[in-house]
C-alpha positions in Angstrom: 28.1 -33.9 5.8 26.4 -35.4 2.7 26.9 -33.1 -0.3 23.8 -31.3 -1.5 22.2 -32.9 -4.5 21.9 -30.5 -7.4 19.8 -30.3 -10.5 23.0 -31.3 -12.5 23.2 -34.5 -10.4 19.6 -35.4 -11.1 20.1 -34.7 -14.8 23.2 -36.9 -15.0 21.7 -39.8 -13.0 18.4 -39.7 -15.0 20.3 -39.4 -18.3 18.5 -36.2 -19.4 19.4 -32.6 -19.8 19.1 -29.9 -17.1 16.3 -28.3 -19.2 14.3 -31.5 -19.0 14.7 -31.7 -15.2 13.5 -28.0 -15.1 10.5 -28.9 -17.2 9.6 -31.7 -14.8 10.0 -29.4 -11.8 7.8 -26.8 -13.4 5.2 -29.4 -14.5 5.5 -28.7 -18.2 3.5 -30.9 -20.5 6.2 -31.4 -23.1 8.0 -34.2 -21.3 7.3 -37.9 -22.1 5.5 -39.7 -19.3 8.3 -42.3 -18.9 11.0 -39.6 -18.8 9.0 -37.7 -16.2 8.6 -40.8 -14.0 12.4 -41.6 -14.3 13.3 -38.1 -13.3 10.9 -38.1 -10.3 12.1 -41.5 -9.2 15.8 -40.3 -9.2 14.8 -37.2 -7.2 13.0 -39.3 -4.6 16.0 -41.8 -4.4 18.5 -39.0 -4.0 16.4 -37.0 -1.5 16.5 -34.0 -3.9 14.9 -30.8 -2.6 14.6 -28.4 -5.5 15.7 -24.8 -5.2 12.7 -22.7 -6.3 15.0 -20.0 -7.7 17.3 -22.4 -9.5 14.4 -24.3 -11.0 12.7 -21.2 -12.3 15.9 -19.8 -13.8 16.8 -23.0 -15.5 13.4 -23.0 -17.1 13.7 -19.3 -18.2 11.4 -17.8 -15.6 11.9 -17.3 -11.8 9.1 -18.2 -9.5 10.1 -15.5 -7.0 8.2 -12.2 -6.6 10.4 -9.4 -5.3 8.6 -7.1 -2.7 10.3 -3.9 -1.7 8.8 -2.1 1.3 9.6 0.9 3.5 10.6 0.0 7.1 8.4 -2.7 8.5 7.8 -0.6 11.6 5.5 1.6 9.6 2.0 0.7 10.9 0.4 0.4 7.5 2.9 -2.0 6.1 2.1 -5.3 7.9 -1.5 -5.5 6.8 -0.5 -4.8 3.2 2.0 -7.6 3.5 -0.6 -9.9 5.0 -2.7 -9.4 1.8 0.4 -10.0 -0.4 1.3 -13.2 1.5 -2.1 -14.7 1.4 -2.5 -14.0 -2.3 0.8 -15.6 -3.0 -0.2 -18.8 -1.0 -2.6 -19.7 -3.8 0.0 -19.5 -6.5 3.2 -21.3 -7.5 5.2 -18.3 -6.5 7.1 -17.3 -3.4 8.0 -13.9 -2.0 11.5 -12.4 -1.6 11.1 -9.5 0.8 13.4 -6.5 0.9 12.9 -3.6 3.3 14.6 -0.2 3.3 15.7 1.7 6.4 16.8 5.2 7.2 19.9 6.3 5.3 19.6 3.4 2.8 19.2 4.1 -0.9 16.2 2.3 -2.5 18.0 2.4 -5.8 20.9 0.4 -4.2 18.4 -2.3 -3.1 16.8 -2.5 -6.5 20.3 -2.9 -8.1 21.0 -5.7 -5.7 17.7 -7.4 -6.5 18.5 -7.2 -10.2 22.1 -8.3 -9.8 20.9 -11.5 -8.1 18.7 -12.3 -11.1 16.2 -14.2 -9.0 13.0 -12.3 -9.2 10.7 -12.3 -12.2 8.7 -9.2 -11.2 8.6 -6.5 -8.6 6.1 -5.0 -6.2 7.1 -1.7 -4.5 5.4 0.1 -1.6 5.9 3.8 -1.5 8.5 4.0 -4.3 8.9 7.9 -4.1 12.2 8.9 -5.7 12.6 5.3 -7.1 9.7 5.8 -9.5 11.8 6.9 -12.6 14.1 3.9 -12.1 11.1 1.6 -11.9 9.6 3.1 -15.0 12.8 2.5 -16.9 12.8 -1.2 -15.8 9.1 -1.6 -16.8 9.9 -0.2 -20.3 12.7 -2.8 -20.5 10.2 -5.6 -19.8 10.2 -6.1 -16.0 6.6 -6.4 -14.6 6.3 -3.7 -11.9 3.4 -2.7 -9.7 3.5 0.1 -7.2 1.4 0.8 -4.0 1.0 4.2 -2.5 3.3 6.1 -4.7 4.2 9.4 -3.0 5.4 11.4 -6.0 3.7 12.5 -9.3 1.3 9.9 -10.8 3.7 7.3 -12.2 3.4 5.7 -15.6 3.3 2.3 -13.9 0.5 -0.1 -12.9 -0.6 0.8 -9.4 -3.1 -0.1 -6.6 -4.4 2.3 -4.1 -7.3 4.5 -3.1 -8.9 7.8 -4.1 -7.4 10.1 -1.4 -9.2 13.2 -2.5 -12.7 11.6 -2.4 -11.9 9.9 0.9 -10.8 13.2 2.5 -13.8 14.9 1.1 -16.1 12.4 2.8 -14.3 12.7 6.1 -14.6 16.5 6.1 -18.3 16.3 4.9 -19.0 14.0 7.8 -17.8 16.8 10.2 -19.9 19.3 8.3 -23.0 17.2 8.5 -22.5 16.9 12.3 -22.8 20.7 12.5 -19.1 21.8 12.8 -18.3 25.1 11.2 -14.6 25.9 11.9 -12.8 22.8 10.6 -9.0 22.7 10.7 -6.7 20.3 8.8 -3.4 18.8 9.9 -1.6 17.6 6.8 1.5 15.5 6.2 4.6 16.3 4.2 3.5 18.5 1.4 5.7 16.8 -1.2 3.7 13.6 -1.0 0.9 13.3 -3.6 -1.5 11.6 -1.1 -1.1 14.6 1.2 -1.9 17.0 -1.6 -4.9 15.0 -2.6 -6.3 14.8 1.0 -5.9 18.5 1.3 -7.8 19.0 -2.0 -10.6 16.8 -0.6 -10.8 18.9 2.5 -10.9 22.1 0.5 -13.5 20.8 -1.8 -15.8 19.8 1.0 -15.6 23.3 2.5 -16.3 24.8 -0.9 -19.3 22.6 -1.6 -20.7 23.4 1.8 -20.2 27.1 1.2 -17.8 27.5 4.1 -15.0 30.1 3.8 -11.5 28.7 3.7 -9.2 29.9 6.5 -5.5 29.2 5.8 -4.7 29.8 9.5 -6.6 26.5 10.3 -4.2 24.4 8.1 -1.2 23.0 9.9 1.8 21.2 8.5 2.9 17.9 9.8 5.3 15.0 9.2 3.0 12.0 9.6 4.6 11.4 13.0 2.9 11.6 16.4 5.0 14.6 17.4 3.2 16.7 14.7 -0.1 15.9 16.3 1.2 17.0 19.7 2.5 20.2 18.2 -0.8 20.9 16.5 -2.8 20.4 19.7 -0.4 22.7 21.6 -1.0 25.4 18.9 -4.7 25.1 19.1 -4.8 25.1 22.9 -3.0 28.5 22.8 -5.8 30.1 20.8 -8.8 31.9 22.3 -12.1 29.9 22.3 -13.4 32.2 19.5 -10.4 31.5 17.3 -10.2 27.8 18.0 -11.7 25.4 15.5 -14.5 23.1 16.6 -13.2 20.1 14.5 -10.1 18.9 12.8 -9.4 16.5 10.0 -6.0 14.9 10.5 -4.3 13.3 7.4 -3.2 10.1 9.2 -3.9 8.2 12.4 -0.3 8.5 13.8 -0.6 12.3 14.0 -4.1 11.9 15.4 -2.8 9.8 18.3 -0.3 12.6 19.2 -3.1 15.2 19.0 -5.5 13.2 21.2 -2.8 12.6 23.9 -1.7 16.2 24.0 -5.2 17.6 23.8 -6.1 15.7 27.0 -3.0 16.9 28.8 -3.8 20.5 27.7 -7.4 20.4 29.0 -9.1 20.1 25.6 -12.0 17.7 25.7 -12.5 15.4 22.7 -15.0 15.7 21.1 -16.8 18.3 23.3 -14.2 21.1 22.6 -12.8 19.8 19.3 -13.9 16.8 17.2 -11.3 14.7 15.5 -11.3 12.6 12.3 -8.1 10.7 11.2 -7.1 8.7 8.2 -5.9 5.0 7.8 -7.7 3.1 10.6 -4.6 1.2 11.8 -5.4 -1.2 14.7 -4.7 1.1 17.6 -7.4 3.6 16.4 -10.1 1.4 17.9 -8.3 1.4 21.3 -7.1 5.0 21.9 -9.1 7.2 24.2 -11.4 8.4 22.8 -11.6 5.9 20.1 -10.8 7.5 16.8 -13.2 8.2 13.9 -11.1 7.6 10.8 -11.1 6.7 7.1 -10.3 3.0 6.8 -7.9 2.1 4.1 -8.3 -1.5 2.8 -4.6 -2.3 3.3 -5.2 -6.1 3.1 -7.2 -5.9 -0.1 -4.6 -3.5 -1.6 -1.9 -6.1 -1.0 -4.0 -8.9 -2.5 -5.0 -6.9 -5.6 -1.4 -5.7 -6.1 -0.1 -9.3 -6.3 -2.9 -10.4 -8.5 -2.2 -7.5 -10.9 1.5 -8.2 -10.9 1.1 -11.9 -11.7 -1.4 -11.1 -14.4 1.1 -8.7 -16.0 3.8 -11.4 -15.8 1.7 -14.0 -17.4 0.4 -11.7 -20.1 3.8 -10.5 -21.3 4.0 -12.3 -24.7 0.4 -11.4 -25.6 0.9 -7.8 -24.4 3.9 -7.3 -26.6 1.9 -8.3 -29.6 -1.0 -6.0 -28.6 1.4 -3.1 -28.1 2.9 -3.6 -31.5 -0.5 -3.4 -33.1 -2.2 -0.6 -31.1 0.7 1.3 -29.5 1.5 1.6 -25.8 -1.4 1.0 -23.4 -2.0 3.3 -20.4 -1.0 1.8 -17.1 -3.6 -0.1 -15.1 -4.6 1.9 -12.0 -6.8 0.1 -9.5 -8.5 2.3 -6.8 -10.3 0.5 -4.0 -13.1 2.0 -1.9 -12.4 3.3 1.6 -14.8 3.4 4.6 -15.4 6.0 7.2 -15.4 4.3 10.6 -17.4 6.4 13.1 -16.3 6.2 16.8 -16.3 8.6 19.7 -13.7 11.2 18.6 -16.0 13.0 16.1 -18.9 13.5 18.5 -21.4 11.6 16.4 -22.0 9.0 19.1 -23.1 11.7 21.5 -26.1 12.4 19.2 -29.3 10.3 19.2 -29.5 7.1 17.1 -25.8 6.9 16.4 -23.6 3.9 17.1 -20.2 2.8 15.8 -20.5 2.0 12.2 -18.8 2.0 8.8 -19.9 4.0 5.8 -18.6 3.2 2.3 -17.1 6.4 0.8 -19.4 7.0 -2.1 -20.2 10.7 -2.0 -18.3 12.5 -4.7 -17.2 16.2 -4.7 -19.5 18.4 -6.8 -16.7 19.8 -8.8 -12.9 19.7 -9.1 -10.9 21.6 -6.5 
């Protein structure tokens, strides 16, 4: 097998330094035209295929963007990654993808990423307990952007949505349709997005003048089994105790609820209307089709990459600005959500309704 041609080989054959070869690879302007042509000619003669990582490191900056995600089986992850990938296509960068799995420490993966020394920046989905470590890395100069952080608001640049306003709009939709006893199935209480969706639900009830009934709030895990358990609990109630609508904090739990409700003899939406949250692809195909808050997952991925690369390119200028005016607050981008109206909420049973999307624009009247 023919030995692989290295950047050192090209430098030796062209009679230049490795740094010069790197500058040619990175299309730097500070290389004489005749030198550039000689290096490119040697590369062509030797059939040299540059290593993106090696070329970037030799020039002082990697062209690799590290992306750390939760398990790829999570239904929200693929669409975010599609936005990330398509945004990267229009740049000189490439993605190095790392995914965690059950029982694996995210900190261990980050340490492995750093030990390789290949990535110039890091995009992290659902960092959770990893946030303090990421904050430390950011203060040391590594550009970091997070998506859907599940803990306290991090001192890191982030891209996401306004969960409270989105949940408020979903609950207000049920109120406008005439429902009076509105339940809520929430996810794991330690997640910030869960707390914010609960706040939006409560605020909608308050603004409508509806009394809050804690017995209508159910705890879940974001898994379909939680939805099934909630449907079973509601089916055991007498008709006078049973809510006439429910706002469910994610679509996965809503699927479990819909399936179990049908088996238990609860008609959707005639006996209980349902609104979910996320609008992952299956939501348009379950029976009945699910009314839900649509998160702009693709746009979140695109915006996160664009923000990350802007931070990477602005590093020298940013350090000067920080020295003059002190630390700047982290950039937080919040993208609008949409309420997608389908059969499960009962709106389509009313005159003049059809499947539609509404931009979430109605704000709570006051803080919860």
